[in-house]
FILUM-906250 format. One line per field, with one value per residue (C-alpha): z, x, y; residue in three letters; residue number from 1. Coordinates in Angstrom, 1 decimal, always signed. Layout:
! FILUM-906250
Z <- [Z / ...]
X <- [X / ...]
Y <- [Y / ...]
res <- [ALA / ...]
n <- [NUM / ...]
END
This chain:
! FILUM-906250
Z <- [+116.7 / +116.6 / +113.4 / +111.8 / +112.9 / +111.6 / +108.3 / +108.1 / +108.9 / +106.2 / +103.7 / +104.2 / +104.3 / +101.0 / +99.4 / +100.4 / +99.3 / +95.9 / +95.4 / +96.2 / +94.1 / +91.1 / +91.1 / +92.4 / +89.9 / +92.4 / +96.1 / +97.8 / +100.3 / +104.0 / +104.9 / +107.5 / +110.8 / +110.0 / +106.6 / +108.4 / +111.0 / +108.7 / +106.2 / +108.6 / +112.3 / +112.5 / +111.9 / +115.6 / +117.2 / +115.8 / +118.0 / +120.5 / +119.1 / +121.3 / +123.9 / +121.5 / +122.9 / +120.6 / +118.2 / +119.6 / +122.8 / +125.4 / +128.4 / +127.0 / +125.9 / +129.1 / +131.0 / +127.8 / +127.6 / +130.8 / +128.7 / +126.5 / +122.7 / +122.3 / +124.5 / +122.6 / +119.3 / +120.4 / +121.6 / +118.2 / +116.2 / +118.2 / +118.1 / +121.1 / +122.2 / +119.1 / +117.1 / +114.7 / +114.2 / +113.0 / +113.1 / +110.3 / +107.9 / +107.6 / +105.3 / +107.8 / +108.6 / +112.2 / +111.4 / +110.0 / +113.0 / +115.4 / +113.4 / +113.6 / +117.2 / +118.0 / +115.8 / +117.6 / +120.9 / +120.2 / +121.2 / +117.9 / +119.3 / +123.1 / +123.1]
X <- [+136.2 / +133.0 / +134.1 / +134.4 / +130.9 / +129.5 / +131.1 / +129.8 / +126.3 / +126.5 / +127.8 / +125.0 / +122.4 / +123.6 / +123.8 / +120.3 / +118.9 / +120.8 / +119.4 / +115.9 / +116.0 / +117.3 / +114.6 / +111.5 / +109.5 / +106.7 / +106.4 / +108.4 / +106.6 / +107.5 / +110.4 / +109.7 / +111.4 / +113.2 / +114.4 / +115.8 / +117.5 / +118.9 / +120.3 / +121.8 / +121.1 / +122.7 / +126.1 / +126.2 / +123.3 / +124.5 / +127.6 / +126.9 / +129.6 / +130.2 / +127.6 / +124.6 / +122.2 / +122.1 / +119.2 / +116.5 / +118.1 / +115.2 / +117.5 / +119.9 / +116.8 / +114.7 / +116.4 / +115.9 / +112.2 / +111.5 / +111.4 / +108.8 / +108.7 / +108.0 / +111.0 / +113.2 / +111.9 / +112.8 / +116.3 / +117.0 / +115.6 / +118.0 / +121.0 / +122.5 / +126.0 / +128.0 / +124.7 / +124.0 / +120.6 / +118.0 / +120.8 / +122.4 / +119.5 / +117.9 / +115.2 / +113.6 / +110.1 / +108.9 / +106.8 / +109.8 / +112.1 / +109.4 / +109.1 / +112.7 / +113.0 / +110.0 / +111.8 / +115.2 / +113.7 / +111.9 / +108.6 / +107.2 / +107.3 / +106.8 / +104.1]
Y <- [+111.1 / +113.3 / +114.8 / +111.2 / +110.3 / +113.7 / +113.0 / +109.5 / +110.5 / +113.4 / +111.2 / +108.6 / +111.3 / +112.8 / +109.4 / +108.7 / +112.0 / +111.6 / +108.1 / +109.1 / +112.4 / +110.5 / +107.8 / +109.6 / +111.8 / +112.1 / +112.9 / +110.1 / +107.9 / +108.2 / +105.9 / +103.4 / +103.4 / +100.1 / +101.5 / +104.7 / +102.7 / +100.1 / +102.7 / +105.3 / +105.0 / +101.7 / +103.1 / +104.2 / +102.5 / +99.0 / +99.0 / +101.6 / +103.9 / +107.1 / +105.8 / +105.6 / +103.0 / +100.0 / +99.4 / +97.3 / +96.9 / +97.7 / +97.6 / +100.4 / +102.5 / +102.3 / +105.2 / +107.4 / +106.4 / +108.2 / +111.3 / +109.6 / +109.3 / +112.9 / +113.7 / +111.5 / +112.9 / +116.4 / +115.4 / +113.7 / +116.6 / +118.9 / +116.4 / +114.8 / +114.3 / +113.0 / +112.6 / +115.5 / +117.1 / +114.6 / +111.8 / +113.6 / +113.2 / +116.7 / +115.6 / +113.3 / +114.6 / +114.5 / +111.3 / +109.5 / +110.4 / +109.3 / +105.8 / +105.5 / +106.1 / +103.7 / +101.0 / +101.8 / +101.5 / +98.3 / +99.7 / +98.5 / +94.9 / +95.8 / +98.5]
res <- [MET / ARG / LEU / ALA / ILE / ALA / VAL / ALA / PHE / LEU / ALA / ALA / ALA / PHE / ALA / SER / ALA / ALA / ASP / SER / ASN / ALA / THR / ALA / SER / THR / ALA / PRO / ARG / PRO / ARG / THR / GLY / ALA / GLU / ILE / VAL / GLN / ASN / THR / CYS / ILE / LEU / CYS / HIS / GLY / THR / GLY / LEU / SER / GLY / ALA / PRO / ARG / ALA / ARG / ASN / THR / ARG / GLU / TRP / ARG / PRO / ARG / LEU / ARG / ALA / GLY / ILE / ASP / GLY / LEU / VAL / ARG / SER / ALA / ALA / ALA / GLY / LYS / GLY / ALA / MET / PRO / VAL / ARG / GLY / GLY / MET / PRO / ASP / LEU / SER / ASP / ASP / GLU / LEU / ARG / ALA / ALA / ILE / ILE / TYR / LEU / THR / GLY / LEU / ASP / GLU / ASN / PRO]
n <- [1 / 2 / 3 / 4 / 5 / 6 / 7 / 8 / 9 / 10 / 11 / 12 / 13 / 14 / 15 / 16 / 17 / 18 / 19 / 20 / 21 / 22 / 23 / 24 / 25 / 26 / 27 / 28 / 29 / 30 / 31 / 32 / 33 / 34 / 35 / 36 / 37 / 38 / 39 / 40 / 41 / 42 / 43 / 44 / 45 / 46 / 47 / 48 / 49 / 50 / 51 / 52 / 53 / 54 / 55 / 56 / 57 / 58 / 59 / 60 / 61 / 62 / 63 / 64 / 65 / 66 / 67 / 68 / 69 / 70 / 71 / 72 / 73 / 74 / 75 / 76 / 77 / 78 / 79 / 80 / 81 / 82 / 83 / 84 / 85 / 86 / 87 / 88 / 89 / 90 / 91 / 92 / 93 / 94 / 95 / 96 / 97 / 98 / 99 / 100 / 101 / 102 / 103 / 104 / 105 / 106 / 107 / 108 / 109 / 110 / 111]
END
């Protein structure tokens, strides 16, 4: 099961990287948290696969938020449980990773 999740993440990451490299002749603009989540993170965070807290479900994210956004960013950067390093998107900048987490947790609507 973990292997299948990792393979799905890697396939999505490579497809995303290939698309952006093929169309970008200049430095790409940073992706928004919503774009990152909707293109990749939703694969697991949409349904709660392998215990992932579901996207935008503040109740499920609340216990994890005790570590703060910085703690969640560090955890996601290192990989957590079945989630690979940087959610399987090694090209994510720290700012993009932070934006994705803020979007996932719903904090962009509930500061």
